[in-house]
Z-matrix of the N, CA and C atoms (Angstrom, degrees):
N
C 1 1.447
C 2 1.531 1 111.00
N 3 1.334 2 115.39 1 -45.23
C 4 1.451 3 119.72 2 -179.78
C 5 1.529 4 110.81 3 -62.16
N 6 1.354 5 116.86 4 -41.52
C 7 1.451 6 119.73 5 -179.43
C 8 1.527 7 111.02 6 -64.85
N 9 1.301 8 117.25 7 -41.78
C 10 1.453 9 119.43 8 178.80
C 11 1.525 10 110.59 9 -61.91
N 12 1.313 11 116.32 10 -42.81
C 13 1.458 12 120.52 11 179.14
C 14 1.527 13 110.12 12 -64.81
N 15 1.314 14 117.28 13 -41.23
C 16 1.461 15 121.94 14 -178.36
C 17 1.532 16 110.20 15 -62.61
N 18 1.326 17 117.06 16 -49.47
C 19 1.451 18 120.32 17 -178.77
C 20 1.520 19 111.65 18 -67.42
N 21 1.309 20 116.76 19 -36.08
C 22 1.447 21 119.89 20 179.36
C 23 1.528 22 109.60 21 -65.38
N 24 1.305 23 117.95 22 -43.39
C 25 1.468 24 120.76 23 179.94
C 26 1.519 25 110.84 24 -66.82
N 27 1.329 26 117.18 25 -39.10
C 28 1.460 27 120.02 26 -179.99
C 29 1.532 28 109.86 27 -64.65
N 30 1.313 29 116.89 28 -42.94
C 31 1.452 30 119.83 29 178.03
C 32 1.529 31 110.89 30 -65.15
N 33 1.324 32 116.23 31 -37.88
C 34 1.459 33 119.79 32 177.72
C 35 1.525 34 110.64 33 -62.75
N 36 1.335 35 116.94 34 -43.44
C 37 1.465 36 120.66 35 178.61
C 38 1.529 37 110.94 36 -64.43
N 39 1.303 38 116.16 37 -40.17
C 40 1.459 39 119.24 38 -179.99
C 41 1.522 40 110.53 39 -63.53
N 42 1.311 41 116.91 40 -44.54
C 43 1.452 42 120.12 41 179.31
C 44 1.517 43 111.44 42 -66.34
N 45 1.294 44 116.91 43 -35.39
C 46 1.461 45 121.10 44 179.50
C 47 1.525 46 110.69 45 -67.84
N 48 1.341 47 117.61 46 -29.67
C 49 1.464 48 120.65 47 -179.36
C 50 1.525 49 112.88 48 -66.67
N 51 1.304 50 118.19 49 -19.73
C 52 1.451 51 119.48 50 -179.73
C 53 1.519 52 111.38 51 -67.07
N 54 1.313 53 117.03 52 -26.67
C 55 1.460 54 120.36 53 -179.10
C 56 1.523 55 111.86 54 -79.29
N 57 1.303 56 116.73 55 -19.84
C 58 1.447 57 122.00 56 -176.73
C 59 1.535 58 110.53 57 -83.05
N 60 1.324 59 118.90 58 138.39
C 61 1.473 60 119.10 59 176.75
C 62 1.533 61 110.27 60 -66.84
N 63 1.299 62 116.31 61 142.51
C 64 1.459 63 121.80 62 -178.30
C 65 1.524 64 110.57 63 -85.47
N 66 1.299 65 115.58 64 138.85
C 67 1.458 66 121.64 65 173.18
C 68 1.524 67 107.80 66 -97.44
N 69 1.319 68 118.07 67 146.71
C 70 1.470 69 119.02 68 178.68
C 71 1.521 70 109.93 69 -64.30
N 72 1.314 71 115.51 70 138.81
C 73 1.467 72 120.02 71 178.69
C 74 1.524 73 107.39 72 -98.60
N 75 1.317 74 115.32 73 104.50
C 76 1.456 75 120.18 74 -176.48
C 77 1.525 76 112.08 75 -76.43
N 78 1.293 77 118.60 76 -22.20
C 79 1.448 78 120.77 77 -177.41
C 80 1.513 79 113.71 78 -86.76
N 81 1.316 80 117.89 79 -20.01
C 82 1.460 81 121.12 80 -177.19
C 83 1.523 82 110.55 81 -90.72
N 84 1.305 83 115.70 82 136.81
C 85 1.465 84 121.24 83 177.74
C 86 1.516 85 108.86 84 -134.42
N 87 1.293 86 114.99 85 154.03
C 88 1.458 87 121.14 86 175.88
C 89 1.530 88 108.98 87 -74.61
N 90 1.320 89 118.28 88 150.10
C 91 1.469 90 119.32 89 175.95
C 92 1.527 91 112.73 90 -61.69
N 93 1.322 92 117.85 91 -22.68
C 94 1.464 93 120.22 92 179.93
C 95 1.522 94 112.89 93 -84.77
N 96 1.319 95 118.34 94 -2.24
C 97 1.463 96 120.62 95 179.49
C 98 1.519 97 112.19 96 -64.68
N 99 1.316 98 117.85 97 -19.38
C 100 1.467 99 119.74 98 178.51
C 101 1.525 100 110.63 99 -64.49
N 102 1.345 101 117.00 100 -24.50
C 103 1.460 102 120.41 101 -179.48
C 104 1.521 103 112.30 102 -65.58
N 105 1.314 104 117.87 103 -23.19
C 106 1.466 105 119.35 104 -178.61
C 107 1.519 106 112.07 105 -64.63
N 108 1.326 107 117.71 106 -19.87
C 109 1.452 108 120.33 107 177.46
C 110 1.521 109 111.73 108 -80.04
N 111 1.327 110 116.88 109 -21.09
C 112 1.452 111 120.09 110 -176.85
C 113 1.520 112 113.44 111 -102.15
N 114 1.313 113 118.44 112 -17.66
C 115 1.452 114 122.01 113 -179.08
C 116 1.515 115 109.99 114 -105.90
N 117 1.342 116 117.75 115 138.32
C 118 1.463 117 119.15 116 175.61
C 119 1.526 118 110.46 117 -62.71
N 120 1.309 119 115.91 118 145.63
C 121 1.458 120 121.14 119 -175.46
C 122 1.527 121 111.21 120 -71.38
N 123 1.328 122 117.37 121 -37.55
C 124 1.450 123 120.04 122 -173.02
C 125 1.522 124 113.94 123 -86.32
N 126 1.336 125 118.94 124 -0.77
C 127 1.454 126 120.90 125 -178.64
C 128 1.524 127 110.77 126 -118.77
N 129 1.330 128 116.96 127 146.83
C 130 1.455 129 119.10 128 175.45
C 131 1.521 130 110.57 129 -69.89
N 132 1.326 131 118.99 130 159.47
C 133 1.444 132 120.43 131 -175.69
C 134 1.520 133 114.68 132 -69.41
N 135 1.328 134 118.73 133 -19.18
C 136 1.449 135 121.32 134 -179.90
C 137 1.520 136 108.97 135 -117.23
N 138 1.341 137 118.11 136 147.60
C 139 1.466 138 119.06 137 -179.14
C 140 1.519 139 111.20 138 -63.62
N 141 1.295 140 115.77 139 138.87
C 142 1.451 141 121.44 140 -179.96
C 143 1.523 142 108.27 141 -107.82
N 144 1.330 143 117.78 142 121.61
C 145 1.436 144 122.04 143 177.92
C 146 1.517 145 108.28 144 -98.59
N 147 1.322 146 116.64 145 141.73
C 148 1.460 147 117.82 146 -179.84
C 149 1.523 148 110.28 147 -64.35
N 150 1.297 149 115.86 148 137.36
C 151 1.454 150 121.16 149 177.73
C 152 1.523 151 107.16 150 -86.71
N 153 1.321 152 115.55 151 94.70
C 154 1.453 153 121.51 152 -175.45
C 155 1.514 154 108.78 153 -108.34
N 156 1.302 155 116.32 154 133.68
C 157 1.446 156 121.19 155 176.81
C 158 1.516 157 110.69 156 -94.07
N 159 1.307 158 115.98 157 -176.50
C 160 1.462 159 119.36 158 178.80
C 161 1.519 160 111.21 159 -69.05
N 162 1.322 161 117.13 160 162.61
C 163 1.467 162 118.96 161 177.28
C 164 1.530 163 110.61 162 -63.26
N 165 1.315 164 117.11 163 155.55
C 166 1.467 165 119.63 164 -173.88
C 167 1.532 166 113.93 165 -69.86
N 168 1.315 167 117.88 166 -21.91
C 169 1.460 168 119.37 167 -177.13
C 170 1.513 169 112.10 168 -136.88
N 171 1.321 170 116.10 169 -176.72
C 172 1.464 171 119.61 170 179.91
C 173 1.525 172 111.32 171 -74.51
N 174 1.333 173 116.72 172 164.80
C 175 1.468 174 120.44 173 176.99
C 176 1.534 175 109.87 174 -75.49
N 177 1.325 176 117.36 175 175.89
C 178 1.471 177 119.12 176 176.45
C 179 1.532 178 111.20 177 -58.93
N 180 1.317 179 115.68 178 155.56
C 181 1.467 180 120.03 179 -177.19
C 182 1.521 181 112.84 180 -83.95
N 183 1.318 182 118.82 181 -16.16
C 184 1.464 183 120.82 182 -178.78
C 185 1.534 184 110.77 183 -91.71
N 186 1.314 185 116.17 184 160.40
C 187 1.460 186 122.31 185 175.23
C 188 1.519 187 107.28 186 -108.72
N 189 1.334 188 118.28 187 120.51
C 190 1.468 189 119.60 188 -178.41
C 191 1.532 190 111.36 189 -68.57
N 192 1.323 191 114.95 190 164.58
C 193 1.458 192 120.21 191 178.73
C 194 1.519 193 109.62 192 -76.30
N 195 1.327 194 115.95 193 138.14
C 196 1.462 195 120.94 194 -176.56
C 197 1.525 196 110.53 195 -75.05
N 198 1.343 197 116.99 196 131.80
C 199 1.465 198 119.45 197 176.06
C 200 1.534 199 110.61 198 -66.08
N 201 1.312 200 116.19 199 148.65
C 202 1.460 201 121.26 200 -177.77
C 203 1.522 202 108.99 201 -108.33
N 204 1.330 203 116.16 202 143.60
C 205 1.459 204 120.74 203 173.21
C 206 1.513 205 115.20 204 89.94
N 207 1.315 206 118.98 205 13.58
C 208 1.461 207 120.98 206 178.38
C 209 1.526 208 108.03 207 -84.85
N 210 1.336 209 117.45 208 122.54
C 211 1.461 210 121.32 209 -179.20
C 212 1.521 211 112.47 210 -96.81
N 213 1.311 212 117.51 211 -34.81
C 214 1.464 213 121.67 212 -179.18
C 215 1.521 214 108.70 213 -148.26
N 216 1.310 215 115.85 214 153.47
C 217 1.462 216 121.48 215 179.44
C 218 1.521 217 107.98 216 -100.49
N 219 1.310 218 115.40 217 122.73
C 220 1.461 219 122.14 218 179.71
C 221 1.528 220 109.28 219 -91.49
N 222 1.347 221 117.74 220 136.52
C 223 1.474 222 118.24 221 178.02
C 224 1.525 223 112.63 222 -60.45
N 225 1.320 224 117.49 223 -31.88
C 226 1.464 225 119.69 224 178.72
C 227 1.512 226 112.45 225 -66.96
N 228 1.338 227 116.94 226 -32.65
C 229 1.456 228 120.07 227 -179.78
C 230 1.529 229 111.27 228 -72.84
N 231 1.322 230 116.37 229 -44.69
C 232 1.468 231 118.96 230 -178.79
C 233 1.531 232 111.06 231 -75.96
N 234 1.320 233 116.98 232 -15.41
C 235 1.464 234 120.67 233 176.37
C 236 1.528 235 111.22 234 -63.84
N 237 1.327 236 117.10 235 -27.77
C 238 1.471 237 120.84 236 177.20
C 239 1.521 238 111.84 237 -69.34
N 240 1.314 239 117.66 238 -13.61
C 241 1.464 240 122.02 239 -178.95
C 242 1.531 241 113.03 240 -95.84
N 243 1.317 242 117.63 241 5.86
C 244 1.466 243 120.02 242 179.62
C 245 1.522 244 110.35 243 -59.10
N 246 1.337 245 116.00 244 134.11
C 247 1.466 246 124.53 245 176.62
C 248 1.529 247 111.81 246 61.29
N 249 1.339 248 115.83 247 30.10
C 250 1.464 249 121.95 248 175.18
C 251 1.526 250 108.14 249 -131.37
N 252 1.323 251 116.45 250 154.05
C 253 1.461 252 119.50 251 175.01
C 254 1.522 253 108.49 252 -66.31
N 255 1.325 254 116.24 253 127.95
C 256 1.453 255 122.24 254 -175.58
C 257 1.518 256 108.81 255 -132.52
N 258 1.329 257 116.04 256 129.84
C 259 1.458 258 119.61 257 175.67
C 260 1.520 259 108.05 258 -96.52
N 261 1.340 260 116.10 259 127.10
C 262 1.466 261 122.97 260 -175.92
C 263 1.527 262 108.75 261 -110.45
N 264 1.337 263 115.71 262 131.89
C 265 1.462 264 121.50 263 170.57
C 266 1.523 265 107.38 264 -108.29
N 267 1.342 266 117.27 265 101.30
C 268 1.463 267 119.29 266 177.98
C 269 1.531 268 111.05 267 -73.55
N 270 1.314 269 115.95 268 165.47
C 271 1.472 270 120.37 269 -179.16
C 272 1.522 271 112.12 270 -71.57
N 273 1.322 272 119.30 271 -32.71
C 274 1.467 273 121.49 272 -171.54
C 275 1.530 274 114.16 273 -121.77
N 276 1.328 275 118.75 274 7.14
C 277 1.467 276 120.69 275 -176.08
C 278 1.514 277 109.45 276 -134.08
N 279 1.332 278 114.11 277 178.32
C 280 1.460 279 119.83 278 172.40
C 281 1.525 280 108.98 279 -76.69
N 282 1.319 281 116.64 280 154.60
C 283 1.455 282 121.37 281 178.70
C 284 1.522 283 112.04 282 -68.84
N 285 1.329 284 115.71 283 160.04
C 286 1.462 285 120.57 284 -178.65
C 287 1.517 286 109.18 285 -155.15
N 288 1.335 287 115.48 286 161.20
C 289 1.459 288 122.00 287 175.40
C 290 1.521 289 109.27 288 -85.66
N 291 1.325 290 114.83 289 142.83
C 292 1.462 291 121.17 290 178.96
C 293 1.521 292 108.47 291 -140.15
N 294 1.315 293 115.49 292 151.54
C 295 1.465 294 123.11 293 174.66
C 296 1.530 295 106.31 294 -120.42
N 297 1.352 296 118.44 295 88.07
C 298 1.473 297 119.92 296 -174.49
C 299 1.528 298 112.45 297 -69.44
N 300 1.331 299 115.06 298 137.45
C 301 1.465 300 121.28 299 176.92
C 302 1.525 301 112.33 300 -119.94
N 303 1.335 302 117.60 301 -10.02
C 304 1.466 303 121.62 302 179.73
C 305 1.517 304 109.15 303 -149.08
N 306 1.337 305 115.96 304 134.98
C 307 1.464 306 121.81 305 173.69
C 308 1.509 307 107.28 306 -127.76
N 309 1.319 308 116.00 307 121.32
C 310 1.454 309 122.00 308 176.80
C 311 1.512 310 110.25 309 -104.81
N 312 1.314 311 117.82 310 -176.00
C 313 1.463 312 120.27 311 -179.78
C 314 1.526 313 113.19 312 -65.42
N 315 1.336 314 117.50 313 -27.25
C 316 1.465 315 120.43 314 -178.05
C 317 1.516 316 114.11 315 -130.94
N 318 1.330 317 117.78 316 3.84
C 319 1.463 318 119.04 317 -175.43
C 320 1.521 319 111.26 318 -147.87
N 321 1.310 320 113.96 319 165.54
C 322 1.463 321 121.86 320 175.69
C 323 1.525 322 107.08 321 -135.12
N 324 1.320 323 116.83 322 143.62
C 325 1.460 324 121.49 323 179.29
C 326 1.518 325 108.74 324 -138.65
N 327 1.296 326 114.73 325 152.66
C 328 1.451 327 120.61 326 179.76
C 329 1.519 328 109.10 327 170.37
N 330 1.312 329 115.87 328 -150.77
C 331 1.454 330 121.86 329 -177.14
C 332 1.521 331 109.74 330 -110.46
N 333 1.330 332 115.76 331 132.12
C 334 1.464 333 122.97 332 -179.88
C 335 1.521 334 108.98 333 -107.46
N 336 1.336 335 115.59 334 136.24
C 337 1.460 336 120.46 335 179.77
C 338 1.523 337 108.94 336 -84.40
N 339 1.338 338 116.51 337 124.98
C 340 1.467 339 121.34 338 -178.72
C 341 1.526 340 112.23 339 -91.19
N 342 1.299 341 117.35 340 -6.81
C 343 1.456 342 121.71 341 -172.62
C 344 1.512 343 111.18 342 108.42
N 345 1.352 344 115.57 343 -18.98
C 346 1.464 345 121.42 344 -179.75
C 347 1.518 346 112.53 345 -129.11
N 348 1.346 347 116.50 346 -35.05
C 349 1.471 348 120.16 347 -177.99
C 350 1.529 349 109.33 348 -154.49
N 351 1.332 350 115.41 349 174.34
C 352 1.460 351 122.45 350 178.30
C 353 1.523 352 109.43 351 -96.19
N 354 1.322 353 117.37 352 135.44
C 355 1.463 354 122.62 353 174.81
C 356 1.522 355 108.03 354 -126.80
N 357 1.339 356 115.48 355 144.60
C 358 1.465 357 119.22 356 -179.81
C 359 1.519 358 108.85 357 -70.76
N 360 1.338 359 115.87 358 140.37
C 361 1.456 360 121.35 359 -167.86
C 362 1.519 361 109.16 360 -153.56
N 363 1.293 362 117.24 361 150.55
C 364 1.451 363 122.23 362 174.58
C 365 1.511 364 110.20 363 -144.84
N 366 1.329 365 116.02 364 150.83
C 367 1.468 366 119.53 365 178.97
C 368 1.518 367 110.53 366 -152.28
N 369 1.302 368 114.70 367 160.25
C 370 1.452 369 122.97 368 178.78
C 371 1.528 370 108.81 369 -77.43
N 372 1.324 371 116.88 370 140.57
C 373 1.464 372 120.07 371 179.81
C 374 1.528 373 111.84 372 -65.72
N 375 1.329 374 117.86 373 -25.10
C 376 1.464 375 120.48 374 178.67
C 377 1.514 376 111.91 375 -68.28
N 378 1.343 377 117.43 376 -19.89
C 379 1.466 378 121.08 377 -179.92
C 380 1.528 379 112.91 378 -87.13
N 381 1.317 380 118.12 379 -1.42
C 382 1.462 381 121.91 380 -179.52
C 383 1.524 382 108.62 381 -97.31
N 384 1.337 383 115.10 382 122.63
C 385 1.467 384 119.56 383 177.20
C 386 1.520 385 110.05 384 -79.29
N 387 1.344 386 116.79 385 -46.71
C 388 1.461 387 121.56 386 175.70
C 389 1.519 388 108.83 387 -160.77
N 390 1.327 389 115.76 388 171.49
C 391 1.469 390 121.59 389 -178.87
C 392 1.512 391 109.06 390 -155.13
N 393 1.311 392 115.28 391 158.70
C 394 1.465 393 122.72 392 174.48
C 395 1.509 394 107.47 393 -143.58
N 396 1.335 395 116.36 394 131.91
C 397 1.468 396 119.01 395 176.85
C 398 1.520 397 109.90 396 -110.12
N 399 1.304 398 114.74 397 146.96
C 400 1.468 399 122.38 398 -177.14
C 401 1.514 400 108.91 399 -103.18
């Protein structure tokens, strides 16, 4: 009998508390609050990449002259071509225009001109024989 009364009163108090306005609990913290010491306050916890679309128009109509003597493509070199029209000479294909939006340690990604429109595209830097950006 006592237990039934005890639980009934506790449930009654709990239900009654919903009507009462809540005060902020300054002493209680979430277990994830420790992360605030490791993450910068002004930055989101995950890297944010710019949402860039294709260029507004077609690339130039001419094909630039291919550089001679390039043995390997360095990510730092092609990084200077970000968001610029870039002509790529692959090792096994015909050359094409590209608008790079991302350069990683081993790859490049961006928009490739098909002759009619831009399509999102990515390739390994080892597959590039040479490139020129305008």
